[in-house]
PAMIKE-307743 format. One record per residue (C-alpha): residue number from 1; z, x, y. Coordinates in steps of 0.001 Angstrom, whole numbers, always signed. Example, Ala and Ser with C-alpha at 12.3 -4.5 7.8 and 13.67 -1.06 7.14 Angstrom:
# residues 2
SITE_sevex_Z_X_Y
SITE_1_+7800_+12300_-4500;
SITE_2_+7140_+13670_-1060;
//
This chain:
# residues 620
SITE_sevex_Z_X_Y
SITE_1_-86658_-147871_-36103;
SITE_2_-88425_-144542_-35653;
SITE_3_-90319_-143406_-38771;
SITE_4_-89453_-139899_-39905;
SITE_5_-92459_-137584_-39832;
SITE_6_-93505_-135275_-42666;
SITE_7_-92210_-132197_-40868;
SITE_8_-88914_-133882_-40021;
SITE_9_-88366_-134991_-43605;
SITE_10_-89234_-131532_-44910;
SITE_11_-86863_-129869_-42472;
SITE_12_-84062_-132207_-43540;
SITE_13_-84731_-131444_-47210;
SITE_14_-84543_-127735_-46493;
SITE_15_-81256_-128111_-44649;
SITE_16_-79893_-129913_-47707;
SITE_17_-81010_-127122_-50057;
SITE_18_-80364_-124134_-47795;
SITE_19_-84027_-123265_-47253;
SITE_20_-85347_-121214_-44344;
SITE_21_-88766_-120553_-42869;
SITE_22_-90345_-117321_-44038;
SITE_23_-93611_-115460_-44187;
SITE_24_-93728_-114763_-47893;
SITE_25_-95916_-112702_-50194;
SITE_26_-95945_-111239_-53671;
SITE_27_-96066_-107541_-54417;
SITE_28_-99769_-106940_-53853;
SITE_29_-100293_-109797_-51392;
SITE_30_-102862_-111594_-53543;
SITE_31_-100481_-114490_-52822;
SITE_32_-99273_-115092_-49301;
SITE_33_-97874_-118159_-47567;
SITE_34_-95967_-119283_-44508;
SITE_35_-93395_-121989_-45077;
SITE_36_-89907_-122508_-46467;
SITE_37_-88187_-120349_-49055;
SITE_38_-85303_-121734_-51111;
SITE_39_-82989_-119652_-53277;
SITE_40_-81430_-121814_-55985;
SITE_41_-78667_-120954_-58449;
SITE_42_-78867_-123855_-60916;
SITE_43_-81662_-125532_-62856;
SITE_44_-80634_-129051_-61921;
SITE_45_-80941_-128145_-58233;
SITE_46_-84616_-127283_-58762;
SITE_47_-85101_-130576_-60580;
SITE_48_-83453_-132536_-57753;
SITE_49_-85631_-130835_-55146;
SITE_50_-88847_-131546_-57083;
SITE_51_-87801_-135162_-57700;
SITE_52_-87214_-135678_-53967;
SITE_53_-90655_-134276_-53161;
SITE_54_-92318_-136389_-55885;
SITE_55_-90763_-139590_-54560;
SITE_56_-91674_-138749_-50940;
SITE_57_-95278_-137905_-51900;
SITE_58_-95638_-141216_-53774;
SITE_59_-94147_-143243_-50924;
SITE_60_-96181_-141617_-48137;
SITE_61_-99762_-141796_-49347;
SITE_62_-101165_-141467_-45830;
SITE_63_-99534_-138040_-45464;
SITE_64_-100588_-134724_-46974;
SITE_65_-98483_-134151_-50120;
SITE_66_-95641_-131638_-49906;
SITE_67_-96106_-128834_-52419;
SITE_68_-93484_-126700_-54171;
SITE_69_-94281_-123446_-55958;
SITE_70_-92094_-121049_-57897;
SITE_71_-93557_-117564_-58025;
SITE_72_-91787_-114268_-57589;
SITE_73_-91983_-112273_-54360;
SITE_74_-90135_-111735_-51121;
SITE_75_-90218_-112233_-47371;
SITE_76_-92992_-110254_-45724;
SITE_77_-91856_-107056_-44020;
SITE_78_-93548_-104153_-42329;
SITE_79_-93837_-100908_-44292;
SITE_80_-91537_-98114_-43189;
SITE_81_-92848_-95764_-40516;
SITE_82_-95106_-93155_-42097;
SITE_83_-93123_-89957_-41539;
SITE_84_-89724_-91607_-41424;
SITE_85_-89702_-92609_-45082;
SITE_86_-90639_-89199_-46446;
SITE_87_-88427_-87326_-43989;
SITE_88_-85531_-89649_-44723;
SITE_89_-85670_-88717_-48381;
SITE_90_-86190_-84991_-47943;
SITE_91_-83520_-84420_-45312;
SITE_92_-80979_-87147_-45960;
SITE_93_-77505_-86661_-47319;
SITE_94_-76511_-88003_-50724;
SITE_95_-75366_-91172_-48998;
SITE_96_-78683_-91473_-47218;
SITE_97_-80583_-91084_-50470;
SITE_98_-78371_-93696_-52084;
SITE_99_-79154_-96096_-49248;
SITE_100_-82858_-95412_-49629;
SITE_101_-82692_-95987_-53370;
SITE_102_-80871_-99256_-52722;
SITE_103_-83671_-100360_-50361;
SITE_104_-86303_-99555_-52960;
SITE_105_-84319_-101327_-55677;
SITE_106_-83951_-104378_-53445;
SITE_107_-87597_-104589_-52399;
SITE_108_-89983_-102682_-54623;
SITE_109_-88084_-103395_-57819;
SITE_110_-87889_-107133_-57199;
SITE_111_-90019_-109065_-59630;
SITE_112_-93484_-110036_-58558;
SITE_113_-96231_-112195_-59911;
SITE_114_-99936_-111923_-60528;
SITE_115_-100366_-115645_-61093;
SITE_116_-103092_-117771_-59619;
SITE_117_-104466_-116920_-56218;
SITE_118_-105012_-120656_-55951;
SITE_119_-101246_-121215_-55804;
SITE_120_-100791_-120244_-52186;
SITE_121_-102824_-118897_-49340;
SITE_122_-103296_-118852_-45617;
SITE_123_-105827_-121650_-45522;
SITE_124_-104229_-124989_-44697;
SITE_125_-105604_-126573_-47858;
SITE_126_-104260_-123761_-50058;
SITE_127_-100775_-123134_-48693;
SITE_128_-97660_-124414_-50453;
SITE_129_-94810_-125742_-48302;
SITE_130_-91836_-124513_-50324;
SITE_131_-91337_-121342_-52396;
SITE_132_-88461_-121628_-54888;
SITE_133_-86651_-118512_-56077;
SITE_134_-83839_-117834_-58515;
SITE_135_-81810_-114769_-57436;
SITE_136_-81885_-111660_-59679;
SITE_137_-78212_-111981_-60547;
SITE_138_-78830_-115475_-61940;
SITE_139_-81790_-114347_-63985;
SITE_140_-80059_-111328_-65521;
SITE_141_-77102_-113459_-66644;
SITE_142_-79210_-115949_-68532;
SITE_143_-80674_-113821_-71301;
SITE_144_-79773_-114548_-74895;
SITE_145_-80731_-113083_-78264;
SITE_146_-80375_-115387_-81260;
SITE_147_-81542_-115738_-84851;
SITE_148_-83228_-118792_-86336;
SITE_149_-84696_-119102_-89813;
SITE_150_-84315_-115372_-90352;
SITE_151_-86219_-114438_-87177;
SITE_152_-84967_-113047_-83859;
SITE_153_-85743_-114737_-80545;
SITE_154_-85093_-113991_-76875;
SITE_155_-84341_-116713_-74359;
SITE_156_-85178_-115434_-70871;
SITE_157_-85525_-116923_-67385;
SITE_158_-89118_-117270_-66223;
SITE_159_-88761_-115132_-63088;
SITE_160_-87032_-112223_-64810;
SITE_161_-88811_-108888_-64563;
SITE_162_-90237_-107640_-67837;
SITE_163_-88410_-104382_-67092;
SITE_164_-85037_-106161_-67154;
SITE_165_-85888_-108024_-70351;
SITE_166_-86968_-104790_-72001;
SITE_167_-83753_-103050_-71003;
SITE_168_-81709_-105967_-72343;
SITE_169_-83533_-105768_-75659;
SITE_170_-83155_-101988_-75748;
SITE_171_-79384_-102343_-75355;
SITE_172_-79458_-104440_-78537;
SITE_173_-81776_-101978_-80354;
SITE_174_-84633_-104493_-80175;
SITE_175_-88078_-104653_-78610;
SITE_176_-90851_-107075_-77730;
SITE_177_-93794_-107246_-80141;
SITE_178_-96344_-104466_-79801;
SITE_179_-98419_-106229_-77146;
SITE_180_-97194_-105188_-73751;
SITE_181_-97997_-105333_-70019;
SITE_182_-98908_-102150_-68184;
SITE_183_-96800_-103145_-65161;
SITE_184_-93123_-103560_-65947;
SITE_185_-92238_-105302_-62683;
SITE_186_-94250_-108435_-63292;
SITE_187_-92191_-111564_-63851;
SITE_188_-91848_-112996_-67320;
SITE_189_-93756_-116162_-66454;
SITE_190_-96605_-114097_-65029;
SITE_191_-96695_-111776_-68038;
SITE_192_-96155_-114314_-70811;
SITE_193_-97394_-117797_-69973;
SITE_194_-98849_-117929_-66466;
SITE_195_-102223_-116413_-67249;
SITE_196_-102308_-115576_-70959;
SITE_197_-103994_-112181_-70886;
SITE_198_-101363_-109532_-71428;
SITE_199_-102128_-106895_-74062;
SITE_200_-103562_-104464_-74697;
SITE_201_-103588_-104314_-78497;
SITE_202_-106090_-104416_-81338;
SITE_203_-103817_-106129_-83849;
SITE_204_-101667_-108598_-81900;
SITE_205_-102822_-111371_-79557;
SITE_206_-101400_-111589_-76019;
SITE_207_-97655_-111961_-75586;
SITE_208_-98015_-115635_-74630;
SITE_209_-98695_-116488_-78283;
SITE_210_-95130_-115446_-79145;
SITE_211_-93632_-118041_-76779;
SITE_212_-92233_-120868_-78915;
SITE_213_-90477_-122942_-76271;
SITE_214_-90689_-123625_-72536;
SITE_215_-87975_-125338_-70500;
SITE_216_-89681_-126791_-67436;
SITE_217_-89245_-129112_-64470;
SITE_218_-92082_-131614_-64605;
SITE_219_-93740_-133201_-61534;
SITE_220_-91251_-136101_-61522;
SITE_221_-88282_-133725_-61379;
SITE_222_-87240_-134137_-65020;
SITE_223_-86083_-131146_-67049;
SITE_224_-87912_-131168_-70378;
SITE_225_-88580_-128856_-73297;
SITE_226_-92129_-128129_-74472;
SITE_227_-92642_-126702_-77962;
SITE_228_-94596_-127353_-81158;
SITE_229_-91927_-129923_-82070;
SITE_230_-91587_-131520_-78618;
SITE_231_-94790_-132521_-76820;
SITE_232_-96679_-130175_-79137;
SITE_233_-100168_-131079_-77930;
SITE_234_-99289_-130429_-74279;
SITE_235_-97476_-127213_-75265;
SITE_236_-100504_-125830_-77107;
SITE_237_-102773_-126590_-74159;
SITE_238_-100635_-124969_-71452;
SITE_239_-98635_-122232_-73186;
SITE_240_-101229_-119485_-72802;
SITE_241_-102319_-120257_-69243;
SITE_242_-100856_-122939_-66996;
SITE_243_-101250_-121516_-63450;
SITE_244_-98034_-123288_-62412;
SITE_245_-100039_-126502_-62006;
SITE_246_-98053_-128950_-64131;
SITE_247_-94481_-127722_-63996;
SITE_248_-92024_-125063_-62879;
SITE_249_-90937_-122912_-65817;
SITE_250_-87163_-122424_-65903;
SITE_251_-86870_-120349_-69049;
SITE_252_-88719_-119562_-72246;
SITE_253_-87990_-118575_-75821;
SITE_254_-90002_-115601_-77106;
SITE_255_-90375_-114881_-80807;
SITE_256_-91569_-111809_-82653;
SITE_257_-88612_-109740_-81452;
SITE_258_-88291_-106719_-83716;
SITE_259_-86140_-103602_-84127;
SITE_260_-86776_-100971_-81454;
SITE_261_-89623_-98618_-82306;
SITE_262_-91203_-95471_-80916;
SITE_263_-94712_-94960_-79591;
SITE_264_-96920_-91934_-79241;
SITE_265_-98920_-92151_-76036;
SITE_266_-101923_-89883_-75511;
SITE_267_-103609_-89578_-72108;
SITE_268_-106991_-87860_-71847;
SITE_269_-108641_-87134_-68496;
SITE_270_-112415_-86612_-68600;
SITE_271_-115211_-85557_-66368;
SITE_272_-117685_-88398_-66361;
SITE_273_-120221_-86195_-68103;
SITE_274_-117793_-86044_-71071;
SITE_275_-116916_-89739_-71278;
SITE_276_-119906_-90999_-73239;
SITE_277_-119569_-88260_-75861;
SITE_278_-115828_-88944_-76225;
SITE_279_-116314_-92711_-76689;
SITE_280_-119102_-92167_-79232;
SITE_281_-116997_-89640_-81162;
SITE_282_-113882_-91811_-81225;
SITE_283_-114524_-95528_-80739;
SITE_284_-111595_-96812_-78620;
SITE_285_-111993_-100283_-80151;
SITE_286_-110615_-98823_-83380;
SITE_287_-107437_-97681_-81617;
SITE_288_-104350_-99863_-81950;
SITE_289_-103920_-99803_-78147;
SITE_290_-106491_-98662_-75588;
SITE_291_-106644_-98630_-71781;
SITE_292_-109312_-97003_-69606;
SITE_293_-108882_-96106_-65945;
SITE_294_-111840_-95097_-63745;
SITE_295_-111720_-93901_-60142;
SITE_296_-115141_-93370_-58530;
SITE_297_-115752_-89782_-57484;
SITE_298_-119036_-88023_-56669;
SITE_299_-120860_-86142_-59413;
SITE_300_-120916_-86302_-63188;
SITE_301_-118461_-83402_-63346;
SITE_302_-115682_-85139_-61446;
SITE_303_-112469_-85700_-63419;
SITE_304_-112529_-89425_-62819;
SITE_305_-111904_-91192_-66141;
SITE_306_-108611_-91487_-68016;
SITE_307_-108114_-93040_-71437;
SITE_308_-104682_-93984_-72756;
SITE_309_-104002_-94800_-76387;
SITE_310_-100768_-95764_-78137;
SITE_311_-99662_-95813_-81748;
SITE_312_-96377_-96318_-83553;
SITE_313_-94703_-93139_-84688;
SITE_314_-91565_-91771_-86280;
SITE_315_-91852_-88529_-84329;
SITE_316_-88968_-87385_-82198;
SITE_317_-88871_-88159_-78500;
SITE_318_-90560_-85649_-76187;
SITE_319_-89024_-84547_-72872;
SITE_320_-92162_-85418_-70863;
SITE_321_-91458_-89150_-70890;
SITE_322_-90321_-90499_-67517;
SITE_323_-87009_-92390_-67871;
SITE_324_-87743_-96103_-67961;
SITE_325_-84991_-97007_-65506;
SITE_326_-86442_-94831_-62741;
SITE_327_-89867_-95533_-61274;
SITE_328_-90161_-92109_-59707;
SITE_329_-88566_-92888_-56382;
SITE_330_-90277_-90036_-54585;
SITE_331_-93657_-91166_-55924;
SITE_332_-93038_-94619_-54481;
SITE_333_-92000_-93128_-51139;
SITE_334_-95129_-91004_-50967;
SITE_335_-97272_-94030_-51716;
SITE_336_-95444_-96079_-49100;
SITE_337_-95744_-93281_-46541;
SITE_338_-99536_-93291_-46806;
SITE_339_-99976_-97053_-46794;
SITE_340_-100206_-97528_-43045;
SITE_341_-102987_-94946_-42842;
SITE_342_-104839_-96256_-45897;
SITE_343_-104715_-99808_-44611;
SITE_344_-106053_-98710_-41242;
SITE_345_-108902_-96717_-42811;
SITE_346_-109942_-99548_-45135;
SITE_347_-109861_-102151_-42358;
SITE_348_-111662_-100097_-39696;
SITE_349_-115471_-100236_-40134;
SITE_350_-116168_-96856_-38530;
SITE_351_-113720_-95166_-40910;
SITE_352_-114423_-97036_-44157;
SITE_353_-117098_-94605_-45341;
SITE_354_-114471_-91827_-45257;
SITE_355_-112287_-93641_-47790;
SITE_356_-113830_-91496_-50558;
SITE_357_-111412_-88732_-49538;
SITE_358_-108499_-91037_-50280;
SITE_359_-110021_-91653_-53718;
SITE_360_-110108_-87963_-54465;
SITE_361_-106478_-87569_-53446;
SITE_362_-105615_-90595_-55588;
SITE_363_-107108_-88948_-58675;
SITE_364_-105096_-85785_-58124;
SITE_365_-101938_-87846_-57727;
SITE_366_-102616_-90392_-60493;
SITE_367_-104241_-88264_-63195;
SITE_368_-102501_-84952_-62503;
SITE_369_-103900_-81578_-63442;
SITE_370_-103772_-81672_-67255;
SITE_371_-106670_-82938_-69353;
SITE_372_-104420_-84128_-72177;
SITE_373_-100795_-85262_-72215;
SITE_374_-98912_-86422_-75321;
SITE_375_-95669_-88361_-74970;
SITE_376_-93353_-89817_-77581;
SITE_377_-90592_-92234_-76688;
SITE_378_-89074_-95648_-77138;
SITE_379_-91672_-98354_-76634;
SITE_380_-90070_-99664_-73441;
SITE_381_-90185_-96163_-71928;
SITE_382_-93706_-95350_-72921;
SITE_383_-95837_-98489_-72450;
SITE_384_-96134_-98696_-68705;
SITE_385_-98822_-96677_-66980;
SITE_386_-98055_-97184_-63312;
SITE_387_-95221_-95020_-61997;
SITE_388_-95637_-96546_-58568;
SITE_389_-97391_-99467_-56975;
SITE_390_-98736_-100438_-53594;
SITE_391_-97607_-103201_-51275;
SITE_392_-100945_-103266_-49485;
SITE_393_-103115_-106369_-49859;
SITE_394_-105738_-105774_-52511;
SITE_395_-108280_-107722_-54501;
SITE_396_-108713_-107512_-58274;
SITE_397_-111606_-109273_-59989;
SITE_398_-110988_-109490_-63725;
SITE_399_-113889_-110179_-66088;
SITE_400_-112975_-110924_-69721;
SITE_401_-115775_-110284_-72199;
SITE_402_-115858_-111577_-75770;
SITE_403_-116374_-108709_-78236;
SITE_404_-117649_-109394_-81763;
SITE_405_-116900_-106055_-83452;
SITE_406_-115739_-102504_-82630;
SITE_407_-119380_-101384_-82567;
SITE_408_-120298_-104189_-80179;
SITE_409_-117368_-103267_-77928;
SITE_410_-118360_-99597_-77921;
SITE_411_-121941_-100485_-76919;
SITE_412_-120811_-102850_-74122;
SITE_413_-118217_-100424_-72754;
SITE_414_-120656_-97509_-72586;
SITE_415_-123310_-99647_-70927;
SITE_416_-120967_-101070_-68274;
SITE_417_-119130_-97884_-67335;
SITE_418_-122444_-96064_-66973;
SITE_419_-123775_-98860_-64760;
SITE_420_-120568_-98838_-62671;
SITE_421_-120619_-95063_-62238;
SITE_422_-124308_-94820_-61386;
SITE_423_-124055_-97718_-58934;
SITE_424_-121135_-96181_-57086;
SITE_425_-122747_-92725_-57162;
SITE_426_-125537_-94192_-55049;
SITE_427_-122949_-95034_-52409;
SITE_428_-121888_-91370_-52346;
SITE_429_-125435_-90083_-52150;
SITE_430_-126300_-92315_-49241;
SITE_431_-122997_-91624_-47463;
SITE_432_-122193_-95330_-47452;
SITE_433_-118929_-97122_-48111;
SITE_434_-117533_-96620_-51613;
SITE_435_-115971_-100079_-51958;
SITE_436_-114002_-99721_-55229;
SITE_437_-110568_-98144_-55525;
SITE_438_-110453_-98191_-59325;
SITE_439_-111620_-100046_-62430;
SITE_440_-109130_-100849_-65195;
SITE_441_-110425_-101376_-68724;
SITE_442_-108333_-103001_-71455;
SITE_443_-108945_-104139_-75009;
SITE_444_-106902_-106931_-76566;
SITE_445_-107079_-109168_-79588;
SITE_446_-108237_-112643_-78611;
SITE_447_-106238_-115853_-79001;
SITE_448_-107984_-117671_-81842;
SITE_449_-108688_-121289_-81012;
SITE_450_-111196_-123057_-83252;
SITE_451_-114014_-124845_-81480;
SITE_452_-112679_-127145_-78792;
SITE_453_-108969_-126418_-79299;
SITE_454_-106468_-124857_-76896;
SITE_455_-106473_-124628_-73127;
SITE_456_-107885_-122312_-70480;
SITE_457_-106466_-119006_-71719;
SITE_458_-109088_-116472_-70573;
SITE_459_-108520_-114496_-73781;
SITE_460_-109359_-117450_-76078;
SITE_461_-111965_-116769_-78777;
SITE_462_-113702_-119169_-81150;
SITE_463_-113996_-116878_-84193;
SITE_464_-111432_-114799_-86041;
SITE_465_-111998_-111103_-85482;
SITE_466_-113316_-111502_-81952;
SITE_467_-111476_-109646_-79216;
SITE_468_-111551_-109308_-75446;
SITE_469_-112705_-106433_-73254;
SITE_470_-111284_-106693_-69737;
SITE_471_-113228_-105014_-66909;
SITE_472_-111184_-105193_-63707;
SITE_473_-112498_-103700_-60446;
SITE_474_-109740_-103359_-57855;
SITE_475_-109914_-102507_-54169;
SITE_476_-108122_-102883_-50874;
SITE_477_-108657_-106094_-48940;
SITE_478_-110522_-104449_-46083;
SITE_479_-113091_-102992_-48472;
SITE_480_-113334_-106251_-50440;
SITE_481_-114701_-107944_-47329;
SITE_482_-117582_-105501_-47065;
SITE_483_-121143_-106232_-48074;
SITE_484_-120959_-103219_-50396;
SITE_485_-118145_-104700_-52505;
SITE_486_-119758_-108125_-52750;
SITE_487_-123041_-106479_-53747;
SITE_488_-121216_-104434_-56376;
SITE_489_-119625_-107565_-57881;
SITE_490_-122906_-109466_-57894;
SITE_491_-124613_-106532_-59587;
SITE_492_-121880_-106237_-62211;
SITE_493_-122139_-109948_-63040;
SITE_494_-125926_-109638_-63250;
SITE_495_-125602_-106653_-65588;
SITE_496_-123276_-108589_-67909;
SITE_497_-125740_-111472_-67885;
SITE_498_-128590_-109086_-68806;
SITE_499_-126513_-107961_-71795;
SITE_500_-126125_-111626_-72809;
SITE_501_-122329_-111376_-72814;
SITE_502_-119862_-114237_-72992;
SITE_503_-117706_-113675_-69896;
SITE_504_-114766_-115513_-68359;
SITE_505_-113232_-114768_-65002;
SITE_506_-109463_-114512_-65133;
SITE_507_-108289_-117825_-63596;
SITE_508_-105169_-116196_-62174;
SITE_509_-106900_-113348_-60330;
SITE_510_-109336_-113071_-57447;
SITE_511_-112397_-115172_-58071;
SITE_512_-116096_-115084_-57402;
SITE_513_-116339_-118793_-58207;
SITE_514_-114866_-121823_-56484;
SITE_515_-114048_-123969_-59503;
SITE_516_-112705_-123373_-62984;
SITE_517_-115758_-125251_-64232;
SITE_518_-117959_-122442_-62907;
SITE_519_-116443_-120082_-65476;
SITE_520_-115719_-122560_-68273;
SITE_521_-119321_-123629_-68707;
SITE_522_-120249_-123323_-72410;
SITE_523_-119469_-126234_-74722;
SITE_524_-116247_-124928_-76305;
SITE_525_-114952_-123757_-72911;
SITE_526_-115731_-127129_-71349;
SITE_527_-113648_-128774_-74065;
SITE_528_-110744_-126366_-73445;
SITE_529_-110891_-127083_-69726;
SITE_530_-110856_-130809_-70464;
SITE_531_-107856_-130290_-72779;
SITE_532_-106025_-128519_-69959;
SITE_533_-106834_-131233_-67439;
SITE_534_-105626_-133917_-69860;
SITE_535_-102342_-132046_-70334;
SITE_536_-101801_-131862_-66567;
SITE_537_-102497_-135579_-66177;
SITE_538_-100029_-136345_-68986;
SITE_539_-97368_-134221_-67273;
SITE_540_-97995_-136165_-64051;
SITE_541_-97275_-139513_-65708;
SITE_542_-100593_-140160_-67422;
SITE_543_-102563_-141292_-64366;
SITE_544_-104993_-139480_-62086;
SITE_545_-103021_-140845_-59113;
SITE_546_-100193_-138516_-60105;
SITE_547_-102520_-135541_-59666;
SITE_548_-103450_-136692_-56169;
SITE_549_-99771_-136776_-55075;
SITE_550_-98566_-133835_-57166;
SITE_551_-95656_-131709_-55892;
SITE_552_-97315_-128664_-57512;
SITE_553_-100985_-128956_-56527;
SITE_554_-102244_-128062_-53085;
SITE_555_-105571_-129739_-52229;
SITE_556_-107330_-126422_-52797;
SITE_557_-105698_-125874_-56179;
SITE_558_-106410_-129446_-57252;
SITE_559_-110097_-129005_-56402;
SITE_560_-110131_-125625_-58134;
SITE_561_-108904_-127182_-61396;
SITE_562_-110442_-130663_-61288;
SITE_563_-113542_-130172_-59112;
SITE_564_-116935_-130338_-60799;
SITE_565_-119214_-127350_-61144;
SITE_566_-121298_-126603_-58075;
SITE_567_-124787_-125199_-58223;
SITE_568_-125558_-121725_-56926;
SITE_569_-123359_-118808_-56021;
SITE_570_-120714_-119569_-53360;
SITE_571_-121104_-117370_-50316;
SITE_572_-117368_-117145_-49684;
SITE_573_-115155_-118247_-52590;
SITE_574_-112085_-120184_-51496;
SITE_575_-109608_-117805_-53113;
SITE_576_-111613_-114604_-52888;
SITE_577_-110037_-112332_-50275;
SITE_578_-106738_-112627_-48380;
SITE_579_-107522_-112628_-44676;
SITE_580_-104232_-111264_-43376;
SITE_581_-104068_-107613_-42417;
SITE_582_-101503_-105741_-40391;
SITE_583_-104169_-103285_-39262;
SITE_584_-105408_-103946_-35722;
SITE_585_-106959_-101343_-33439;
SITE_586_-104219_-98850_-32652;
SITE_587_-105204_-95592_-30907;
SITE_588_-102204_-93692_-32265;
SITE_589_-102804_-94868_-35817;
SITE_590_-106538_-94230_-35419;
SITE_591_-105757_-90610_-34518;
SITE_592_-103283_-90296_-37385;
SITE_593_-105809_-91681_-39855;
SITE_594_-108437_-89157_-38771;
SITE_595_-105890_-86347_-38982;
SITE_596_-105072_-87474_-42505;
SITE_597_-108764_-87444_-43462;
SITE_598_-109214_-83963_-41964;
SITE_599_-106216_-82768_-43991;
SITE_600_-107605_-84259_-47211;
SITE_601_-111072_-82853_-46521;
SITE_602_-109598_-79378_-45977;
SITE_603_-107474_-79589_-49141;
SITE_604_-110400_-80664_-51306;
SITE_605_-113034_-78413_-49721;
SITE_606_-115217_-81052_-48052;
SITE_607_-116420_-79222_-44970;
SITE_608_-119017_-81905_-44199;
SITE_609_-116438_-84701_-44123;
SITE_610_-113994_-82513_-42204;
SITE_611_-116712_-81947_-39614;
SITE_612_-117452_-85686_-39267;
SITE_613_-113772_-86615_-39021;
SITE_614_-113083_-83741_-36657;
SITE_615_-115886_-84894_-34352;
SITE_616_-114480_-88444_-34321;
SITE_617_-111025_-87043_-33645;
SITE_618_-112279_-84924_-30734;
SITE_619_-113882_-88012_-29223;
SITE_620_-110605_-89917_-28917;
//
């Protein structure tokens, strides 16, 4: 009798469950894979699929294990043609605009995830075989508000967008606790339990701490409930950061739901020469909610730094607030229309040094012309900073720094932003590549775990009153591969070490290390990592052999979690930079990119850059 091969068995399983081959990625392409995608409409179907894979993996020890992952995203697709998108909106009929809005709702507004880059990838050792999705219509139907012991809770599917959950709560005159994500399109599992870092807030810990119950499919394909009452030790070790390594989350129960409330949001835009004075005059670590946003521009008088603060208010709503149910369609279209050019510029070495013009245009678009804007509105309308988002592959390195007091935070923030600005100014002076698109800065209350308790939540702190300062450089993939970006990251890490800071890298973002152990290296962190590993082993049946044949752990992800610390700095971290790019040499696009740079240089008065770009353009 002929023995069925791995690929044959997998293909048969997919036929049974209606799966199809797809090139798949999440919103910002920090996750990307090539394999099967399965859309499932019932929880027991997910459990049956996982059970089948578990049994096959255990019975075929000579074969590479089959791996299932459940993270939000969609099939990969090319961006719309550059002019066609904008022209379609400006000149289309009402029907045409409706069709365009439907496309954006179906693609851009789908949920996406920022969970672990170790989940999937293009490398053979990192790629999952099957991506499981619940359709939006399923997720929206399975929300439920209920009261228990005088408190209000929300049951929500794991893949539901935070935007949809917020709207559901708003319809019932309720709201999440005052600790919110800045991106409303992230999935619930990514925002709440996947990585345990969502704030920002001075007074409330991340939203994951409000999760009181998880319904999951474990590695054996059993549906089980994790809570303080049921498997409490495992629950406490995985609730705040699980990386999808021990289970697939089906739904969760979130506590702390409260009556809807209003927020006052204040945005200040500063020249860099004003930033230090503003932070010294008004310590942002005393604000109830604080976010900083820096875009590198030349000169200390560039308007390159925005601060955003929030506070509860009883004031009346102001008309400036953008309606929460509309993500500025035209803004998205304009972003999408430029993406092909931006990707080409950032992936073409001879054009990368001209990217600084794109940065200047980004500031004008992102920060606007006003130096101060005050908005008052319902919390769900006012929290979220990003009116649009990019589908281009980018890299975000997130460093989480333990802060001991508001004064300590103020000192660290001033030191680091000055170092970042001065370092990137050198790139401008020497006419080299400016490798950073932006740096996000957030402050959030830490998750208090006494010495040795808890799991690998990157926001865990060992003492009450400690908080977390997040410094998150972000850039496009093409620039992340440059020597300039790697040098910038190494310098930033060295600067934090000089300041004797306790720093964790976000385990669900892009990494400069190869193993979790490289970041969880002090004694309390080592114990938390060991707690997490023990929880995963327990979920896999209590034996290390279960980890080796796990339906949720690719070889790369298994090594990332369980591998021992390696000496020295890795030259090319396993999960550092996605290698896929749609940009190949294209004479027409090359010309269009140079024309775009000339246009930006003319608009912003950069005759020197216009001359350089014009010369390159004339040489084509």
